[in-house]
C-alpha positions in Angstrom: 38.7 23.7 41.2 36.7 24.1 44.4 33.7 26.4 44.4 34.2 29.6 46.5 31.8 32.0 48.0 31.8 35.4 49.8 29.2 36.3 52.3 28.6 39.1 54.7 26.5 38.9 57.8 26.2 39.3 61.5 27.6 36.7 63.8 24.6 35.2 65.8 26.5 32.3 67.4 30.1 31.1 67.9 30.8 27.4 68.1 34.5 26.9 68.9 36.2 27.9 65.6 32.9 28.1 63.6 30.8 31.2 63.2 27.1 31.2 62.5 26.3 34.1 60.3 23.0 35.7 59.3 22.7 38.1 56.4 20.7 38.8 53.2 17.9 36.6 54.6 20.1 33.5 54.9 22.1 31.8 57.5 25.6 30.3 56.9 28.1 28.4 58.9 31.7 29.6 58.5 34.6 27.4 59.6 37.7 29.4 60.6 39.8 26.3 61.4 41.1 25.3 64.8 44.3 27.3 64.4 42.5 30.6 63.6 40.9 31.0 67.1 42.7 33.8 68.8 42.3 37.3 70.2 40.5 39.7 67.8 38.3 37.1 66.3 34.6 37.9 65.9 32.0 37.7 68.6 28.3 37.5 68.6 26.8 40.7 67.1 29.9 41.5 65.0 29.5 42.2 61.3 32.0 40.2 59.2 32.7 39.2 55.6 34.0 35.7 54.9 35.4 34.2 51.7 36.4 30.6 51.2 35.6 27.2 49.8 32.0 26.0 49.9 31.3 22.5 51.3 27.8 21.0 51.6 27.4 22.3 55.1 29.7 25.3 55.6 32.2 27.7 54.2 35.9 26.9 54.8 37.1 30.4 55.4 40.4 31.5 53.8 39.8 35.3 54.2 38.0 37.0 57.1 37.2 40.8 57.1 36.0 42.4 60.3 33.7 45.4 60.5 36.7 47.7 61.2 38.3 46.6 57.9 40.9 44.3 59.5 41.7 41.4 57.2 42.7 38.0 58.5 44.1 35.5 56.0 43.6 32.0 57.2 46.0 29.4 55.9 44.5 26.0 55.3 46.6 22.8 55.1 46.8 21.1 51.8 44.1 18.6 51.1 44.8 14.9 51.3 47.4 13.2 53.4 51.1 12.8 53.2 52.5 10.3 50.8 53.3 7.9 53.5 56.3 5.5 53.4 55.3 2.0 52.1 58.6 0.5 53.4 57.9 1.9 56.9 54.3 0.5 56.7 55.6 -3.0 55.8 58.1 -2.8 58.7 55.3 -2.0 61.1 53.3 -5.0 60.0 56.3 -7.3 60.2 57.1 -6.0 63.6 53.6 -6.8 64.7 54.2 -10.5 63.9 52.8 -10.8 60.4 54.3 -12.4 57.3 53.6 -9.9 54.6 52.0 -11.2 51.4 52.2 -8.9 48.3 52.8 -5.2 48.0 51.1 -2.5 50.2 48.0 -1.0 48.5 47.8 2.8 48.9 44.4 4.1 49.9 43.5 7.8 50.6 44.6 7.8 54.3 46.4 4.5 54.8 48.1 1.5 53.4 46.4 -1.9 53.2 48.8 -4.8 53.6 47.9 -8.5 53.4 49.5 -10.3 56.3 49.4 -13.8 57.7 49.8 -14.5 61.4 49.1 -17.7 63.3 47.9 -19.3 60.1 45.1 -16.7 59.5 45.1 -14.0 56.8 44.4 -10.3 57.7 44.1 -7.0 55.9 46.2 -4.7 58.1 45.5 -1.0 57.8 48.5 1.2 58.5 47.7 4.9 58.8 50.3 7.5 58.0 50.1 9.2 61.3 49.4 6.5 63.9 50.6 3.2 62.7 48.4 0.1 62.6 44.8 1.1 63.2 42.8 -1.9 62.0 43.5 -5.6 61.6 40.6 -7.3 59.6 40.5 -11.1 59.4 39.6 -12.3 56.0 38.6 -15.6 54.6 40.9 -16.8 51.7 
């Protein structure tokens, strides 16, 4: 279970969708997420309370309370990536001119597929969202 924290402070800087807060003698960086930036979001000098998951460098905000008591719930996408379709990944590799050797190996963000093209062996990385991203020649 992720570690969560709540902190209250004054916004001393805004960097896109991140707020730099100062309060209780400490400074914190609060990430609202790119979809949260809109009208009514805090500005420099505003007092806010943020609650969310703590990472090594910031708080991933899930709840933002403004000085007037307005509460913004910030939805975060699920962690990890989609399951991906191994058959579609193999089709992409074949369409790129490779002969596929063995099953696709699932990694966190992509499939690795062993392919042979022009007599050379490659590890082909097929990402869920963009197709073939990397073709790494390997010695067999």
